[in-house]
matplotlib code that plots the C-alpha trace (Angstrom):
import matplotlib.pyplot as plt

x = [-19.8, -16.1, -17.0, -19.4, -16.4, -14.0, -16.3, -16.8, -12.9, -12.8, -15.6, -13.8, -10.2, -12.3, -14.2, -10.5, -9.2, -11.6, -10.6, -7.0, -5.2, -7.7, -7.7, -3.6, -4.0, -6.1, -3.8, -1.0, -3.2, -3.7, -0.2, 0.9, -1.9, -0.5, 2.7, 1.8, -0.1, 2.9, 5.4, 2.8, 2.5, 6.0, 7.7, 5.0, 5.6, 10.0, 8.6, 10.0, 13.4, 14.4, 11.3, 13.1, 15.1, 12.4, 10.9, 14.1, 13.4, 10.3, 11.0, 13.2, 11.3, 8.4, 11.5, 12.5, 11.6, 9.9, 7.6, 7.0, 8.0, 9.3, 7.2, 8.9, 8.3, 6.6, 6.0, 5.0, 7.4, 5.8, 3.9, 2.4, 0.3, -1.5, -3.0, 0.2, -0.8, 1.6, 3.2, 5.7, 5.4, 8.8, 10.1, 12.8, 15.8, 15.7, 13.7, 11.4, 9.5, 9.6, 8.2, 11.3, 9.8, 11.7, 11.9, 10.8, 12.5, 10.8, 7.3, 6.7, 2.5, 3.0, 6.0, 6.3, 5.8, 4.1, 3.4, 0.4, -2.3, -6.0, -9.2, -12.5, -14.2, -13.4, -12.8, -14.3, -17.6, -17.8, -19.2, -17.8, -14.8, -13.7, -11.2, -9.6, -6.6, -5.9, -3.1, -1.3, -1.8, -4.4, -6.1, -9.4, -8.8, -5.2, -2.7, 1.1, 3.1, 5.9, 8.2, 7.9, 8.8, 5.1, 2.6, -0.3, -0.3, 1.4, 0.6, 2.4, 2.3, 3.3, 2.7, 3.2, 2.5, 3.5, 5.7, 3.9, 2.5, 6.6, 5.8, 5.8, 9.0, 10.4, 14.1, 17.0, 15.4, 19.0, 18.3, 17.0, 16.2, 14.4, 10.7, 8.5, 9.2, 6.4, 7.2, 6.5, 2.3, 0.7, 0.8, -2.7, -2.1, -5.5, -7.3, -4.6, -6.7, -10.3, -11.5, -9.6, -8.8, -5.1, -3.2, -4.7, -3.1, -3.9, -2.8, 0.2, 0.7, -3.4, -3.6, -3.7, -4.6, -3.0, 0.6, 0.4, -1.5, -3.0, -1.9, -2.4, -1.7, -2.0, -2.2, -2.4, -2.5, -1.8, -2.9, -1.9, -4.4, -4.1, -2.6, -5.0, -3.6, 0.3, 2.4, 4.7, 7.7, 11.2, 14.0, 16.8, 15.5, 15.0, 11.3, 9.2, 5.4, 3.2, 4.0, 3.0, 1.2, -1.7, -3.0, -5.9, -7.2, -6.6, -3.3, -2.2, -3.4, -2.1, 1.2, 3.9, 5.5, 9.9, 9.4, 10.1, 7.6, 7.8, 5.1, 4.2, 2.7, 1.2, 1.2, -1.7, -0.7, -2.4, -0.5, -0.1, 1.3, 2.9, -1.0, -1.9, -4.4, -4.8, -3.8, -3.4, -2.6, -0.8, -2.6, -2.6, -2.8, -3.6, -3.2, -0.2, -1.5, -3.1, -5.9, -8.8, -11.2, -10.1, -10.6, -8.2, -7.3, -8.0, -8.9, -7.7, -5.1, -3.2, 0.3, 0.5, 2.7, 5.5, 7.3, 9.7, 13.2, 15.6, 14.2, 14.9, 16.4, 15.0, 13.0, 10.7, 7.0, 3.2, 0.8, -2.3, -4.4, -7.4, -10.8, -14.0, -16.8, -20.1, -18.2, -15.1, -12.0, -11.2, -8.4, -8.8, -5.8, -2.1, 0.9, 5.0, 6.6, 10.0, 9.4, 11.4, 9.6, 10.3, 8.0, 6.9, 7.8, 7.9, 9.1, 7.4, 8.6, 6.0, 6.9, 5.2, 2.8, 5.2, 5.0, 5.1, 7.4, 6.7, 4.4, 1.6, -1.3, -3.5, -6.4, -9.1, -9.1, -12.7, -13.7, -15.7, -19.2, -20.2, -19.6, -18.2, -19.9, -18.8, -14.9, -14.6, -16.4, -13.8, -10.8, -11.7, -12.4, -8.3, -6.7, -8.3, -8.8, -11.6, -9.9, -9.8, -6.4, -4.3, -3.1, 0.8, 0.6, -0.8, 1.1, -0.3, 0.3, 0.0, -3.3, -4.5, -6.5, -7.4]
y = [52.7, 52.1, 48.9, 47.5, 48.1, 45.9, 42.7, 43.1, 42.6, 39.4, 38.3, 39.0, 37.1, 34.2, 33.8, 34.3, 31.8, 29.3, 30.9, 30.8, 28.6, 25.3, 25.9, 25.8, 23.2, 20.9, 21.6, 20.2, 17.2, 16.8, 16.7, 14.0, 11.4, 12.0, 10.6, 8.5, 6.2, 6.2, 5.6, 2.3, 1.2, 1.0, -0.4, -3.8, -3.7, -4.4, -5.9, -10.0, -8.4, -6.5, -5.5, -2.6, -1.7, -1.5, 1.1, 2.5, 3.4, 4.3, 7.3, 8.3, 8.2, 10.7, 12.5, 13.3, 17.0, 15.7, 13.7, 16.4, 20.0, 21.9, 23.7, 26.5, 26.1, 29.4, 29.8, 32.3, 33.5, 33.6, 36.5, 38.1, 36.2, 33.7, 34.6, 34.5, 38.4, 40.3, 37.2, 37.9, 35.7, 34.1, 32.3, 30.6, 30.8, 27.7, 25.2, 23.6, 20.7, 17.4, 14.0, 12.0, 8.9, 6.0, 2.6, 1.3, -1.8, -3.3, -2.6, -0.5, 0.3, 3.9, 3.5, 5.9, 2.1, -0.7, -4.2, -6.4, -7.4, -5.2, -5.7, -4.3, -6.6, -8.0, -12.2, -13.0, -11.1, -10.3, -6.8, -3.9, -2.4, 1.8, 2.6, 5.0, 5.4, 7.0, 8.8, 5.5, 4.7, 1.5, 0.8, -1.9, -2.6, -3.2, -5.5, -5.5, -8.3, -9.8, -9.4, -7.4, -9.0, -11.0, -8.7, -9.0, -4.8, -2.1, 1.3, 4.7, 7.7, 11.3, 13.4, 16.9, 18.0, 20.0, 17.5, 16.4, 13.4, 11.2, 8.7, 11.0, 11.7, 8.1, 7.4, 9.2, 11.8, 11.9, 8.1, 6.8, 3.8, 5.4, 5.0, 7.5, 10.8, 14.1, 18.1, 20.5, 21.6, 24.1, 27.7, 29.3, 32.8, 34.4, 32.4, 34.5, 37.7, 35.8, 34.5, 31.5, 30.4, 30.2, 28.6, 27.5, 28.4, 25.8, 23.1, 23.9, 21.1, 21.5, 21.8, 25.5, 26.2, 29.4, 27.8, 24.4, 25.6, 22.9, 18.7, 17.5, 13.4, 11.5, 8.2, 5.0, 1.3, -0.9, -4.4, -7.8, -8.7, -11.7, -10.1, -10.1, -8.4, -9.5, -8.2, -9.0, -10.5, -9.4, -11.3, -9.6, -7.3, -9.3, -8.6, -11.6, -11.5, -14.0, -17.4, -18.1, -21.2, -21.2, -25.0, -26.1, -25.2, -29.4, -29.4, -26.2, -27.1, -31.1, -30.0, -30.4, -27.0, -26.8, -30.1, -29.7, -31.3, -32.4, -31.7, -32.7, -29.6, -30.4, -29.1, -26.5, -26.0, -27.9, -29.3, -33.3, -34.8, -38.7, -39.8, -37.9, -35.8, -32.3, -29.7, -26.5, -25.3, -22.1, -18.9, -15.8, -12.8, -9.7, -7.0, -8.0, -8.6, -11.4, -10.3, -12.3, -13.6, -13.6, -16.4, -18.7, -18.8, -16.1, -15.7, -19.3, -17.1, -16.0, -17.2, -19.2, -17.4, -19.1, -19.7, -16.8, -16.9, -19.2, -22.6, -25.0, -21.8, -21.8, -18.6, -17.0, -16.9, -15.6, -18.5, -17.9, -21.0, -21.4, -23.2, -23.6, -21.7, -22.2, -24.4, -21.9, -21.5, -18.5, -17.3, -17.1, -16.5, -16.3, -18.3, -18.3, -20.5, -21.5, -22.7, -24.3, -24.7, -26.0, -26.2, -29.5, -29.8, -28.0, -28.2, -26.2, -26.2, -24.0, -21.8, -19.9, -17.2, -13.7, -10.0, -9.6, -6.2, -5.3, -5.8, -7.4, -5.3, -6.4, -3.0, -4.9, -3.9, -4.1, -7.2, -9.8, -9.0, -12.2, -15.4, -12.3, -13.5, -17.0, -16.0, -13.6, -16.6, -19.0, -16.0, -16.4, -19.5, -20.4, -16.9, -16.2, -18.3, -18.2, -15.0, -13.7, -12.9, -14.7, -18.1, -18.8, -20.4, -17.5, -14.1, -10.9, -7.0, -4.0, -1.7, 0.9, -0.7, 2.9]
z = [16.7, 18.2, 20.5, 17.6, 14.7, 17.6, 17.8, 14.1, 14.1, 16.2, 13.9, 11.2, 11.9, 13.3, 9.6, 8.2, 10.5, 9.4, 5.9, 5.5, 8.8, 8.1, 5.1, 4.9, 7.7, 5.0, 2.2, 3.7, 5.1, 1.5, 0.4, 3.3, 3.1, -0.5, 1.1, 3.6, 0.5, -1.2, 1.6, 2.6, -1.0, -1.6, 1.3, 1.1, -2.3, -1.9, 1.9, 0.7, -1.0, 3.1, 4.6, 6.9, 4.0, 2.5, 4.7, 4.0, 0.7, 1.0, 3.3, 1.0, -2.0, -0.1, 1.0, -2.5, -3.3, -6.9, -4.7, -1.8, -2.8, 0.5, 3.0, 5.0, 8.4, 10.3, 13.9, 16.2, 18.8, 22.6, 22.6, 25.8, 28.8, 28.7, 25.0, 23.6, 22.7, 20.2, 19.1, 16.2, 13.1, 12.1, 9.5, 9.8, 7.1, 5.2, 7.8, 5.3, 6.6, 4.1, 5.3, 7.3, 8.3, 10.1, 9.2, 12.5, 12.9, 15.6, 14.5, 17.3, 17.2, 17.0, 14.5, 11.5, 9.6, 10.6, 9.9, 10.4, 10.2, 8.2, 9.9, 7.8, 10.4, 13.7, 13.3, 15.9, 16.5, 12.6, 13.6, 11.5, 13.4, 14.1, 11.7, 14.2, 16.0, 19.6, 21.7, 22.2, 18.4, 19.4, 16.3, 16.0, 12.6, 12.5, 14.3, 14.3, 13.4, 15.6, 12.4, 10.3, 7.0, 7.8, 7.6, 5.5, 5.8, 5.9, 8.3, 7.5, 9.2, 8.4, 11.6, 12.2, 16.2, 18.7, 20.6, 24.0, 22.8, 23.4, 20.8, 18.4, 18.5, 19.7, 19.6, 18.4, 15.7, 13.4, 13.3, 10.2, 12.1, 15.4, 16.0, 14.8, 13.8, 13.2, 12.2, 13.7, 14.2, 12.2, 14.2, 13.9, 12.0, 12.0, 14.7, 16.8, 16.1, 17.3, 20.4, 20.3, 23.8, 25.2, 28.0, 30.5, 33.9, 36.1, 33.8, 31.2, 29.9, 28.5, 24.8, 23.7, 20.2, 20.8, 21.4, 19.9, 16.9, 14.6, 14.5, 11.4, 10.8, 7.5, 7.9, 5.0, 5.7, 2.0, 2.2, 0.3, -2.3, -5.2, -7.8, -11.1, -13.5, -15.4, -17.8, -20.5, -19.2, -19.9, -19.1, -20.7, -18.0, -15.0, -14.7, -14.7, -16.6, -17.4, -18.0, -21.5, -20.3, -18.0, -15.4, -14.5, -10.6, -10.8, -11.5, -9.4, -6.6, -6.1, -7.4, -5.2, -3.9, -5.2, -7.6, -10.7, -13.0, -16.9, -19.0, -22.6, -24.9, -29.0, -31.6, -30.1, -27.2, -25.2, -22.2, -20.7, -17.7, -17.8, -17.5, -20.4, -19.0, -19.7, -17.1, -19.0, -22.4, -23.7, -25.3, -26.4, -25.6, -27.5, -25.3, -23.8, -20.0, -18.9, -16.6, -14.0, -16.3, -19.6, -22.0, -23.1, -26.6, -28.9, -32.9, -34.2, -36.7, -33.5, -33.1, -29.6, -26.7, -26.3, -22.9, -21.4, -21.8, -24.3, -25.4, -22.7, -20.3, -16.6, -15.7, -13.2, -14.4, -13.3, -13.9, -14.9, -13.8, -15.4, -14.7, -16.8, -16.5, -18.2, -20.5, -21.1, -19.6, -18.1, -15.9, -11.8, -10.0, -10.4, -9.0, -9.3, -10.9, -12.7, -15.8, -18.6, -22.5, -25.2, -28.6, -27.0, -23.2, -20.4, -16.6, -14.0, -10.0, -8.0, -5.8, -2.7, -3.9, -1.9, -3.5, -7.4, -6.8, -10.4, -13.6, -11.9, -10.4, -7.9, -8.5, -10.6, -14.7, -15.7, -17.5, -19.7, -17.7, -18.9, -16.6, -13.8, -10.2, -11.0, -12.2, -8.7, -6.8, -8.4, -7.9, -4.0, -3.0, -5.1, -3.9, -0.3, 2.5, 4.7, 7.3, 3.9, 3.6, 0.5, 0.4, 0.4, -3.3, -5.1, -6.0, -4.3, -4.6, -2.5, -2.8, -0.4, 2.1, 4.5]

ax = plt.figure().add_subplot(projection="3d")
ax.plot(x, y, z, "-o")
ax.set_aspect("equal")
plt.show()
C-alpha cells in the first residue's frame, strides 16, 4: 500500500507540474509576447527619425511597470545529487524580471532588435517558408539589413533562458547598446517531485530540466505596409493628416519629387494643372478620416475641406491618390507632400514616402463592398512592387506580421 501511495504521489506531482509549471510558463510567455509585439511596432514606427534611438525608446517603453508588470524571480538552490534533490526554493529580495532589451546598433541577427526584410514565401522559389529560428537565431523568413535604418521589417525578442547559449546575452549586460539580453529561466516547482530526468553525469553541458528549468521566448516581427487610413491634421500640434485635396494616380506618378508644382482650384474644388488638365479635387471627410476605397465627393451641401494650415503656408500632409473605378473616383493609396493652398490655388511638392509615425494606419478598416476587389487591385498596383514591398513614393505604417 505504501509503495502504491508513493507511486501515486509521483503521478500527482507530474500532473501538478503540467498544470502549475507549464501554466506559469504559458502566462509568462503571453506577457513577454505582448511586450515583444509592442517593442517591434514602436521601434519600427519611429525608424525614420533615428533607428537606434527608436529601439532604445521602445526598450524603455516595454520595461515600464505600467506596461509590463514586474515578476518576482524564483530560483532553486543547488540541491543534492544529479536529481537536485532537496533543493531549496528561493525568492531573492527585490529581484524581479522585466524585459531589459538592448538596441543592437550593429544589427546582429541574434539581437533583441533586428532590422531587415520579412518573407512569407521564398523570393526565389515562391515556396512557403518556415517561421522558426534555431539556436543561432537564423530564420528562413527574415533577412537582416546591412543598415538598421533601411529594413522594411523589425524583429524584437524577449527571452528568459538558462544562459548556456552565449548569443542570448551578447555584449556588456549593463550597456543599453549591447546586442542581446535574457532574463533567468523559469525553474520547475512541482516538476521537481516527478520523475523528470536529472543531469547527465557524462555531459554536464547537456540540458537538464531539473538544473536549467524552462526556457521561454517571445518573438515578434513588425512589417511596413502601405497606409490605408489617415486622420485629420492638426498643424498647431505638428500632426500631419490628410491633405484636403486628392490627386489622380496618373498625375501623382508623373509628379517629379522635390519639385514644387503650382495648380489651380476652381469653385467646385476641381484641381487643374497649367495645361488645364484635371489632376485632382478637394473632398469632404464626414468622419474626420480618409480611408482606402472612400468615394470622393459626398453630399453636395457638405463643405469641401481646405488644405491644412493657414492659407498660403506650407505644411506636410498625406495626400490621397484617386482613381476612377466604375465611374466613381475612389481613394487607392496615400503619398506624402508639402502643400500650400489658397482658395483658388495650391502648390504641391512630392516627398519620399517613408514611415508615418502618427495619425496614419496600415490596418484595414471596413470599406464599401462596391468595387472592393478593383480598389484593392489598384491599391496594390500603386503601393507595392513585384516583391510585395512598399514602393518608395507611398507612406507606410507598421503592422504585426508574426
